[in-house]
N, C-alpha and C positions, 0 to 999 in steps of 0.2 A: 420562452417555453411556458407550457401550460400551467399556471399557478394551482390550478385544482388538482392536478397530477401530483406536482410537489407536495400539497397539503395532505393527501391521501396517503402518501408514502410515509412522509414525516410523522403523522399521527401513529404509524406502528412503531416508532422508534422510542425507545426508553429515555434515551439524550434529550427528546425533544421537551421532556417535561423539566429538563434543567435551564434550557436556552433554545426555544423554538427557533429563533432566528439563526443561529449558527448551524442547528441541524439543517435548516432550509438551504442555507449556502452549500453545505455538504451534499446534500442530495441533488441539488441542480447540476453541481459538478459531475457527480456519476451518472446522471441521465444523458449528459453531454456525451460520455464516454461510451454508455451502453447504446446511444443512438448511431455512433461511429461504428461500433462493433456490428451493429445489425441484429440484436438480439430479437427474436420472433417469438410471437404466440406458440405454445406448444412445443418450446424447445426444452431438451434436458441439458442442463447446464451445471458444471463443476467448478466450484470457486474454490482456488487455494489461498489460504491467509484471510479468512473470512472476518476475522477480528469480531467487533461489536456489530457487525451486519450492516455498516453503511451502504456497501454495493449489493449484499444479499437482497436487501429489501427492495431496492430498485430492480435488480433481476428478477424476483419474485412477482414484482407488479406485472413487468413486461411480458413473462412467459404465460400468464394468465393460469386458470383453473386446469387447464390440460397440459401445462409443463410443470417443469420440477427443478428446483436448485438443491444441490448437495453441496454444502460448505465445510471444508475441512481447516481446522488450525492445529498447529502443534502446541499451542499455549495451552494452560489450565483454564478452566472457566472461571478460577478465582483472580486471574490476571485482570489489570485494568482499574482505573479510578477516574473520576469518582464513581462510575458505574461499571462492576466487573462485565466481562465477557459474557459469562453465564446468565448473569441478571439480564442483560441487554437482548441476548437471544430468547430467553425464556420470554420476555415482553414480547417480542417479534413474533413468536410462535403462537401466542395467544391472539393474534391479530387475524384479519381476514385472509391474511397471506400465509398462515401457519401451516395449513395441509400442503402447501406446495413447497416446504422446506424440511431438510434433514440437515442437521448440523454435528459434526464429530470432532469434539477437542481432544487435546493430547494425541494427535495422530500424526505420525510421521510419514508423508506421503511416500517416502523411499523405503520404507519397510518392507520387508518382503511378504509381511502379513496384509498388506493393502493392495488389492488388486480390483480391475472391473473388467468386462468384456470389452473386446477390441471394438473401437468405434461407438461405445455406449453413447457418449455425450455429445450433443451438437456443438457445444462451446465448452472451453476450458479456458477460466478466467484467473488472471494474476493480477489484481488492481491494487496499487500503492503497498504491495506486501513483499516485493523481492528485497528490498533493503534489509529485511528481518533476516535474511539467510546469511549463512556462515562464510561462505566463500563463492568463487565463480565455479568451482567444481560442483557444488551442491546444485547451482541452478542449471547447470548443463545436465546434470543427472536427471534432475527434477523434470526439465522439459523434454529428455529423451523418454522417459517414463509416460509423461502425459501425451505424448505423440500417438502412442498405442490406444489411449483411451478416448481421445477426443479428434473430431473433424476440423474445428477451426481453434485456433489458440487467439485470445484476445489479452493484450499485455498493456498495461499503464504503469508509469512511475514518474517521478518527478524529473524534469528535463534539467540537466546541468549545464546545458548550453544557455548561459544567461544573455539576456537580451537587453536589459535596462539595469540602471543602477539601483532601483529599489529592489531588484531580485538579488541583488549582490549580497546582502547579509543572510538571506536564506541559504544561498549556495555556502557561504564561508562557515556557517554554523554546522552544515552537515558535512563539509569537509574536514572540519575540526574533529567532530566526532568519529567520522570514519578512521582518522588517523590513530587515536589512542585504542579505538577498538580492534586494531591489528594486533595488540598486545593482550587481549582478554583471552582465556581459555572457554569461558562462558559470559552470557550476556543477556540482559533484557531490556537492552536499548532499543531505541527506534532506528538508528542508523548502526548496523553491523557490518554491511558490505555496501560499498558505494558503487553502483553500475551505472556507466554513463550510457546515453542511447547507443553509441558504438559499440561498447561492450556487449550490451543486449543483442544487437543486431548479429554481430559474429557469433554469440554463444547459441542463439537460436538456430542459425545456419548450421552450425556443427552439429546441433540437436538433430537435424534433418527436417527442420520447418523452412518453408518458403514464404516471405514476406510478401502479401499482395498489396497492402497499402498500409501507410503511416500518416501520423499528423502529430503536430504539436497543439495542445489546447490549453489556452489562457483562461483562468478563472481567478481574477485579482481579488474577488471578494473573499476567497478562502484564507482561513485564519491560520493555516499552517506554518506559513513562514514566520508570523510573529511567535508562535508556539515554540518552533525549534529554535530561534533566538535568544528568546527569553530562557529557555531551558539550559543551553549550552552556556550562556553567560553564569547561570546560577550554580551550575554543576561541573564546570570544567575543573576547578581545584581538586575537588575530591576525585574527579574521574582520574587526574593525572597522579594522585596519589596512590590510587589501586594499582598502577602499572610502573609505578618509579623504579622499582627494581629491576624491571625488564627494558624499558625504554632508553634509548640513548639521551644522555643529557642535551645532546644538541637538538635533537628533535623536541625535546620538552620546551626548550627555548624558543623553537621555532613556532610551536603551538601556542605559546604565551604571546608571540608577536602577532599572530593571526588573530588572538582575542582582542588585542589593541586596535588592530585593523577593523575588526567587526565593531566594537565599540565606538571607534571614530566613524564608521559609516552610519549607524544609525542615529548618530548625533547630527547628521547633515541630510539624511534622507529618511522617507517613510519606509516601512518594510512591507513589501508585496511578494507573493509566493512566487516560486518558479512556476513555469508552464509545466504541462504534463505531457510526455513523450509516449505515444500509444500506437499500436500497430495491431494489424490482423494478419495471421499467417495460417497456411494450410500444410 
């Protein structure tokens, strides 16, 4: 992959000022996804769950001066650490890509107040954002609404079909989180609903999309697996306390057994991220 392209995009990201190498890895992965999706110059793109703009910056680079990226996120601009979403996007908008980007935070795409003309966007992108959703129903309703606005759906999320022992810790960490998340009424966690590739395929079809191509992309240099494992081990006791009065004791014990499995796994193997399941649908 062209390193000059990666460097150009990374320079527009606030997180690159903290650790440029981490951002280069994250950007290279998103360029792989966007290449598979076929994002073209001059395209209008709607991105759902834009977050700090990792994918937004890549999309803005690819659509060029004649294109446009409209990012939407339900989170507050104050959300995020060590750099908030708002500060990260403001940094991006001051870059050469700034005029190609519009971001709306605290925006629920399912709200009756949110609407766009039919077929307005060439591409609708959900990239590593679906696990933040609250339920299967929310994802299906969202995909049904997006079908009116967009011509092509581009989806990407972690592929839970583990292929190597090194990916197992990442999978265990998100599975553990997804189980205690079932008992929360509200959440700010990274994993709120775990969708497998099979789940998303079925939901997309029910929402009226026809999948034209799919792929599992492996980016072993990504740091996300390590981050999720360390966070799960650090947070699980407090997380279980939050839902202790709602969760069956047998499930509580099961999750603690899974933590032991996770700790045992990382004592014998390095941690690599799961692959990313991605598809294009019309």
